N, C-alpha and C positions, 0 to 999 in steps of 0.2 A: 386613438388617443388615450382613451380610459385603460383599454386593456394594458398595454405596454406599461402604464403608471402602475396599476394594480400587481402587475408581476414583479415590478422593480421595487416597489414601496411596500408590501405587505411582508411581515415577517415569518412567511410561511415557506413550504417547499411548493413551489408554484410550477405547474405545466400549462403553458400558454399556447393557444393554437389561433394561427391566422385563418381568415375566411377560406384561404387556398388550401389548406390543410384540414379543416374541418368544416363540413357544411352541414348546418344544423337542420336543412330542409331535407336532408337524406336520413331517415328513420334508422335504417340499419347501421348506418355509420355511427349516429349517435349510440347506439346500444354497444356498438363494437369498441368504440374508444371509452365509453365510461367502463364497461366491463375490464377493460384492458388497463386502464389506469387507476380504478378502484378509489376515487377521490371521497375526501369526507365532507368537502364543499365545493359547490359548482357556482361560479360566479358568472352569470349569462349576460355578457354586456354586447354580443352580436347583435347586429340589427341593421336595417335599411333605414338609413337617417336622412336620406334626401327627401326633404317635405315636399318639394316641388315635383320630384320624380315619383313620389307615392301617388300624388294626383294623377298623374299621367299613366302610371302603370300601378293600379291598385291590385292586381294580381300577385304582383311581385311582393309588394308591401305586405299582404296578409299572409303570403306563403312564408316569408322570411320571418317577419316579426310576430305573426300569430302562430302558424302551424309549426315552425323553427321551435318556438317556446313549448308548444304542446309536445313536440316530439322529445325535448329533453324532460320535460315533466313526467311524461310516460316512462321514461328510463328510472324515476326517482320515486315513486309510488310505493313499491315495496321496500324501500332501502331506509337507511338512516342518513341520507345526504342532506346536508343544509344546501337550500336552494336560494341564492341571491339573484334577483331578477332587477336590471336597471331600466328604469321607466322614466317619465318625463312629466314636468308640472303642466306642461302642454295638455295633458288628458283633460285638466279641469274645463278647458274650453270655455264655453259662454255660459257657464253655470250661473255667473253673476257679473255685473259691470266692471269696467275699469276702476271707476270710482269708488267702489265699494271694498277696495283693500285686498289683501293678498288670502290666498286660500288655505286652510288647514286640512288636515287629513280626515276630519269628521265631515267635511263638506260634500256635496253632491258632485258628480262627475258628468260632463257634456262635452266630449271631444267635438271638434268642428271639421277636423281634417282626416283624410285617410290614414296618413301616419300615426296620428295620435289615437285614432280608433284603434287601428290594428296593434298598438301598444297596449292599450287598454283591454282588449281581448286576449292579449297575452297575460295580462295581469289576472283575469278572471280564471284562465288556465291553472295558473299557480295557485291561487287561493281556492279555487274550487276541488283541488286534488291533492294538495300537500299540507302537511302539519308543520314542518319546520321549513320556514321560507321567511326571508326578508325582501320586501319590494321598496326599494330606493327610488323616488321620485325626484329627479334632478333638474337643474336650471340651464342656463346658457354656459355650457361648461367651456373652460379655457384652461390652458397650461400645458400645450404640447410642444415638441420640440421645433424648432425652425423650419424642419423638412416636412413635418405634416400638411397635408394638402388642405385639411381644414382649420389650420390655425388661424382664428379670426383675428387675434391681437396682432400677430405679425403681419398678416394682409393689410390690416389699417395703418400699421407703422410704414409699409412700404407705399402705401397710397398717399398717406399724408407727407412724407418725405419728398414726394415729387410734385407737389402742388402748394398753392398760397391758401385754397380754399376746398373744402369738401362739404358735402351734405349728408345727413342722417336723419333716420324718421325718428319722431318723437311720439308716434301713435300707440305705441306697444310698449308696456312693462313688463319686467321680469327680474330674475336674479341672476346675475353673473356669478357662476360658481367654480372655483379653483379645484383643479383636479387632486392636488395633494391633500387639500381640506377633505374632500369627498372620501380619499381614500381613507383618510384617518378616521373618518366618521363611521365608515362600514366596517373597518376594523373593531372599533367600540361595540357596534352591535352584534358582531359575531361573537366577540369575547364575552361579552355580557348575556349572551343568548337572549337577547330581546326580539322575538320574532314578529312578524306583522309589516304594516305599510307605513313608511316613513316619508316627509319630505326632507331631503338632505341638500339645503342650498345656503349659501352665504347670506348673511343678513344684508336686506336693501330694501328701502322705502320708496315705492313708486319710481324706480329706476327705469328709465326707457332706452332705447337703444342710442338715442341722442347723447344721453347723458354717460352712458358706456364708452361711445366713441370719443365723446370729448375728455374723457378722462384717460383713456388710452394716449392721445396725442399730448395731453397735458404731463403725463407721467414720462414721456419719452422726450420731452422737452422741445419739442416741434414748435416752428412759428406758423404752421398751417391754422387757419381759422376754420371751426367746424359750424356750419349753420344748419338750422331746422329745415329739412326738405319740405317742398311745397306738398299739399295734400295730394295723395294717390301718384306722388313721383316713383314709388316703388310698388309697380304693379305685380301682384303674385297670383298664380292658380290657386294655390291653397288658401283658404279662407282661415288664417291663423287667428286666433283670439288675441284681442287687444291687451287682454289681463292674463299673463302667465305667470304673475307674481305668486309666491308662496311663502308661509312660515314654518319654520320646525316646530311646531306645536307640540306634537308628541315627545319628541326629543327633550323640549324644555320641560314638559309635565314630568318626566322621568329622570331631568337633570343630566342628560347625556349629551347635550348638545356641545359639540367641539368645534363648531365652524363658526368663524368670525366674520367681520364686515368684509363685504365684497370690494371694496375700495383700498383697503390694507392689504388683502389678498393679491389685488391687480398689481398694487406698486412692488410688492415682493417678486411677483413674477416678472415684472417688466425689468426689475433690476438684474433678474437673473438673465434676462435675454439680451439686455444691452452687454453683457459680459461676453455671451455668446458671439453677438454680432461684431464686436470689437476684436476679438480672437480669430474669426472668419476674415475680417478684413485685413488683420496682420498677416495672417497665412497667404493671403492672395499676393501681398506685397513681396 
């Protein structure tokens, strides 16, 4: 979802690889492709992102998210390549409670899941071995096409369209983050050569999954009522932190923050989705 938008929206000559064509866990393949393409920038968005799946299969999580990152990093150590690593605000984990507000980049990290631990270990590989890098810690990403299997917004539309009432969890807070805003923010960091670790999220104050889903249903103009789910209604194998919220503190300090409010970005995205849904509906007729 992110990779396709980076390839489409960045104003550079981009060579994009699917996981089927580029296996980051294969060190020799990493060396071969990087030698072949001679990139000036690598944006590493490949990851095993199934948080529940990572708990059930930690070996795969660490092989893909940590070793895969290490393989790419090893190919860049003696080069002048800028390495951009996509991470997650979920790595902050339980460093502080939900009521203590969003995390900034200078606060401690205490991941609570296999997925976020493997992503943080990937971060450490980047920071420990490279000088030219950007680590972007992102929030709850949205903005894919209708066909994308992990399109959270469209899935909630389909769910709400077919019922009068639905339930959503209000126990966890975070930052719904629009892909187009994220791509623009990455572009700004690349072009200003501001290396380091950055939170890259849309502005959100104590936004829960319930708030997020409620806004989706409202923006689509659906009559479905969204209710807060009973405690422990959504049981998960992964002990995900209740506070994944973050603030773009470093970007604000540098006056480089181009990411706006989450709800405005969501309304913009849903307006585009409505046009796509309408077009598909007309074509079927």
